[in-house]
C-alpha positions as CSV (number, residue, x, y, z in Angstrom):
1,M,5.5,-10.2,19.9
2,P,5.2,-6.6,21.3
3,G,6.2,-3.9,18.8
4,R,6.4,-6.3,15.9
5,L,4.0,-7.3,13.1
6,E,4.1,-10.7,11.3
7,L,2.6,-11.9,8.1
8,R,2.9,-15.1,6.0
9,T,4.2,-14.1,2.6
10,R,5.4,-15.6,-0.7
11,I,8.8,-14.6,-2.1
12,S,9.5,-14.8,-5.8
13,R,12.9,-14.2,-7.5
14,V,12.5,-13.2,-11.1
15,G,15.3,-12.8,-13.6
16,L,14.7,-10.3,-16.4
17,D,17.1,-8.4,-18.7
18,G,20.1,-9.5,-16.7
19,R,18.7,-8.4,-13.3
20,E,17.0,-10.3,-10.5
21,Y,13.9,-8.9,-8.8
22,R,12.9,-10.1,-5.4
23,V,9.1,-9.8,-5.1
24,I,7.2,-10.2,-1.8
25,R,3.4,-10.6,-1.6
26,P,1.0,-11.9,1.0
27,D,0.4,-15.6,1.1
28,R,-3.3,-15.0,1.5
29,P,-4.1,-11.5,0.1
30,A,-6.9,-9.6,1.8
31,T,-10.1,-10.0,-0.2
32,R,-11.9,-6.9,1.2
33,L,-9.3,-4.5,-0.1
34,V,-9.8,-2.6,-3.4
35,L,-8.0,0.3,-5.1
36,H,-9.6,2.3,-7.8
37,D,-8.2,4.9,-10.2
38,N,-10.7,7.8,-9.9
39,S,-8.8,10.1,-12.2
40,F,-8.4,12.8,-9.5
41,W,-6.8,10.4,-7.0
42,Y,-6.7,6.7,-6.1
43,S,-9.4,5.5,-3.8
44,G,-8.9,2.5,-1.5
45,F,-11.4,0.7,0.7
46,A,-10.5,-1.8,3.3
47,D,-12.1,-3.7,6.2
48,R,-10.2,-4.3,9.5
49,E,-8.4,-7.4,8.4
50,A,-7.3,-5.7,5.1
51,L,-6.1,-2.6,7.0
52,T,-4.0,-4.8,9.3
53,Q,-2.4,-6.5,6.3
54,L,-1.9,-3.2,4.4
55,A,-0.2,-1.5,7.3
56,T,2.1,-4.5,7.7
57,L,3.0,-4.4,4.0
58,W,3.8,-0.7,4.1
59,S,6.0,-1.4,7.2
60,L,7.6,-4.2,5.3
61,A,8.3,-1.8,2.4
62,A,10.0,0.6,4.9
63,V,12.6,-2.1,5.9
64,S,13.0,-3.8,2.5
65,P,15.2,-1.5,0.3
66,H,16.1,-4.4,-2.0
67,S,12.6,-5.9,-2.5
68,I,9.4,-5.1,-4.4
69,I,6.2,-5.4,-2.3
70,H,3.3,-6.6,-4.4
71,V,-0.3,-6.1,-3.1
72,P,-2.7,-7.9,-5.5
73,T,-6.1,-6.3,-5.4
74,R,-7.3,-5.8,-8.9
75,H,-9.2,-9.0,-9.1
76,N,-11.0,-8.5,-5.8
77,A,-14.8,-8.2,-5.9
78,S,-15.8,-4.5,-5.4
79,P,-19.1,-2.7,-4.7
80,F,-17.4,0.5,-5.8
81,E,-17.1,2.1,-9.3
82,G,-13.8,2.6,-10.9
83,R,-11.0,0.7,-12.6
84,S,-9.4,-1.7,-10.1
85,V,-5.6,-1.7,-9.8
86,D,-2.9,-3.6,-7.9
87,L,-0.4,-1.8,-5.7
88,V,3.4,-2.1,-5.8
89,L,5.7,-0.5,-3.2
90,S,9.5,-0.1,-3.7
91,Y,12.4,2.1,-2.7
92,A,13.1,4.8,-5.2
93,L,16.7,3.6,-5.2
94,H,15.5,0.3,-6.5
95,Q,14.7,1.9,-9.8
96,L,11.9,-0.4,-10.8
97,R,10.6,0.6,-14.2
98,P,6.8,0.2,-14.4
99,S,7.1,-0.8,-18.0
100,R,8.9,-4.0,-16.9
101,W,6.3,-4.9,-14.2
102,K,3.9,-6.9,-16.5
103,A,6.8,-9.2,-17.6
104,I,7.9,-9.6,-13.9
105,R,4.3,-10.3,-12.8
106,T,3.8,-13.1,-15.3
107,R,7.0,-14.8,-14.0
108,L,6.2,-14.8,-10.3
109,G,5.0,-18.4,-10.0
110,N,4.0,-19.7,-6.6
111,G,6.9,-18.3,-4.8
112,A,8.5,-19.6,-1.6
113,P,6.6,-19.4,1.7
114,H,8.1,-17.1,4.3
115,K,6.9,-15.6,7.5
116,I,8.1,-12.0,7.9
117,H,8.4,-10.0,11.2
118,V,8.6,-6.2,10.9
119,P,8.5,-3.2,13.2
120,D,5.1,-1.9,14.2
121,F,5.2,1.9,13.5
122,A,1.9,2.5,15.1
123,D,3.4,4.2,18.2
124,T,6.2,5.9,16.3
125,Q,6.2,9.7,17.0
126,M,6.2,11.4,13.6
127,D,7.6,14.9,13.3
128,Y,5.2,16.5,10.8
129,N,6.3,20.1,11.6
130,R,9.6,19.6,9.9
131,L,7.8,19.0,6.6
132,R,7.6,22.7,6.4
133,Y,11.4,22.7,5.5
134,R,12.4,21.6,2.1
135,E,15.4,19.5,3.2
136,Y,13.1,17.3,5.2
137,R,10.4,16.7,2.6
138,D,10.7,13.0,2.1
139,R,7.9,12.3,-0.3
140,L,6.2,9.4,-2.0
141,N,6.2,9.2,-5.8
142,F,3.4,7.7,-7.9
143,D,3.4,6.1,-11.3
144,S,1.1,3.7,-13.1
145,A,1.2,0.9,-15.8
146,S,-0.3,-2.5,-16.4
147,D,-3.3,-1.9,-14.1
148,T,-1.0,-1.2,-11.2
149,L,-0.2,1.8,-9.0
150,F,3.5,2.1,-8.2
151,V,4.5,4.0,-5.1
152,T,8.2,4.6,-4.5
153,G,9.8,6.2,-1.5
154,S,12.3,5.7,1.3
155,R,12.3,4.2,4.7
156,E,11.0,7.4,6.3
157,S,8.2,8.0,3.8
158,F,7.0,4.4,3.9
159,Q,7.3,4.4,7.7
160,Q,5.2,7.5,7.9
161,S,2.5,5.9,5.7
162,A,2.5,2.7,7.8
163,H,2.0,4.9,10.9
164,E,-1.0,6.7,9.2
165,L,-2.6,3.4,8.2
166,S,-2.1,2.0,11.7
167,T,-3.9,5.1,13.0
168,V,-6.8,4.4,10.8
169,L,-6.9,0.8,12.0
170,A,-6.8,1.9,15.7
171,E,-9.7,4.3,15.0
172,A,-11.6,1.6,13.1
173,I,-11.4,-0.9,16.0
174,R,-12.1,1.8,18.7
175,P,-15.3,0.9,20.7
176,G,-18.2,2.8,19.4
177,T,-17.2,2.7,15.8
178,H,-20.4,1.4,14.1
179,R,-20.7,-0.3,10.8
180,H,-23.1,2.2,9.2
181,D,-22.3,5.4,11.0
182,A,-21.8,7.8,8.1
183,A,-20.2,10.3,10.5
184,R,-17.4,7.9,11.2
185,H,-15.3,8.6,8.1
186,V,-11.9,7.1,9.0
187,C,-9.2,7.4,6.4
188,A,-5.6,8.1,5.5
189,E,-4.4,10.3,2.7
190,L,-1.0,9.1,1.4
191,A,0.2,11.8,-1.0
192,A,3.2,12.9,-3.1
193,G,2.7,16.5,-1.9
194,G,0.2,18.9,-0.5
195,W,-3.3,19.8,-1.6
196,P,-4.6,19.6,-4.2
197,P,-2.9,16.3,-5.1
198,A,-0.2,16.9,-7.7
199,R,0.0,14.7,-10.8
200,T,3.3,12.8,-11.0
201,R,4.8,10.7,-13.8
202,H,2.6,9.9,-16.8
203,G,-0.2,12.0,-15.4
204,T,-0.6,9.6,-12.4
205,P,-2.7,11.1,-9.5
206,G,-0.5,11.9,-6.6
207,M,-2.7,10.7,-3.8
208,L,-3.9,7.4,-2.4
209,H,-6.9,7.8,-0.2
210,I,-7.5,4.7,2.0
211,Q,-10.8,4.5,3.8
212,Y,-12.0,2.1,6.4
213,Y,-15.1,0.3,5.1
214,P,-17.1,-2.2,7.3
215,D,-17.1,-5.9,7.0
216,D,-20.3,-6.5,5.1
217,W,-19.3,-6.2,1.4
218,P,-18.4,-8.7,-1.3
219,A,-15.4,-10.7,-0.3
220,R,-15.2,-13.3,-3.2
221,A,-12.8,-12.5,-6.0
222,A,-14.4,-11.7,-9.3
């Protein structure tokens, strides 16, 4: 479907403390996707399939103000050093408290299968110049708990991030992009602010650096 992305997902509804949480996660999470807490920032590595899924999930976050998007990655095998973490995306207005996530996660169960269709923001024209003006600074916010990186934002900030991930994907699949060409560093920097990355709540690094990494690395969950 032109201009649309689709993904098979699982939807769980978890009741906790008098509130229901709607959690969406991939039905078949990408295995060549890892996120590490490197103290200064979070580093992510993904092959082409994982980049496709990740861009779709950030697009889903942009259009899902009442849902939590769970990207399970902490148990994926990784050739990189660092503490592996999961990723959770939600609107700031959802007011998800990271301290509740562990209890929510343990109650997810299998969830109900559901195929989602979301806009493809790859061709969306982003106006980066207006970020110079305070009233247009729609930032991401970062927090951490329970081996999970929490990123909160709004439609615009998630849409912008999905666009940047799609740009990385387009560059990764461009003819001439070789597996072991060190000069072909293709990445996206999703940040809470400018440079250097600011620390946000609980001293959490305020940047997620996602780098394309070729297809020849461990794929089996640890």
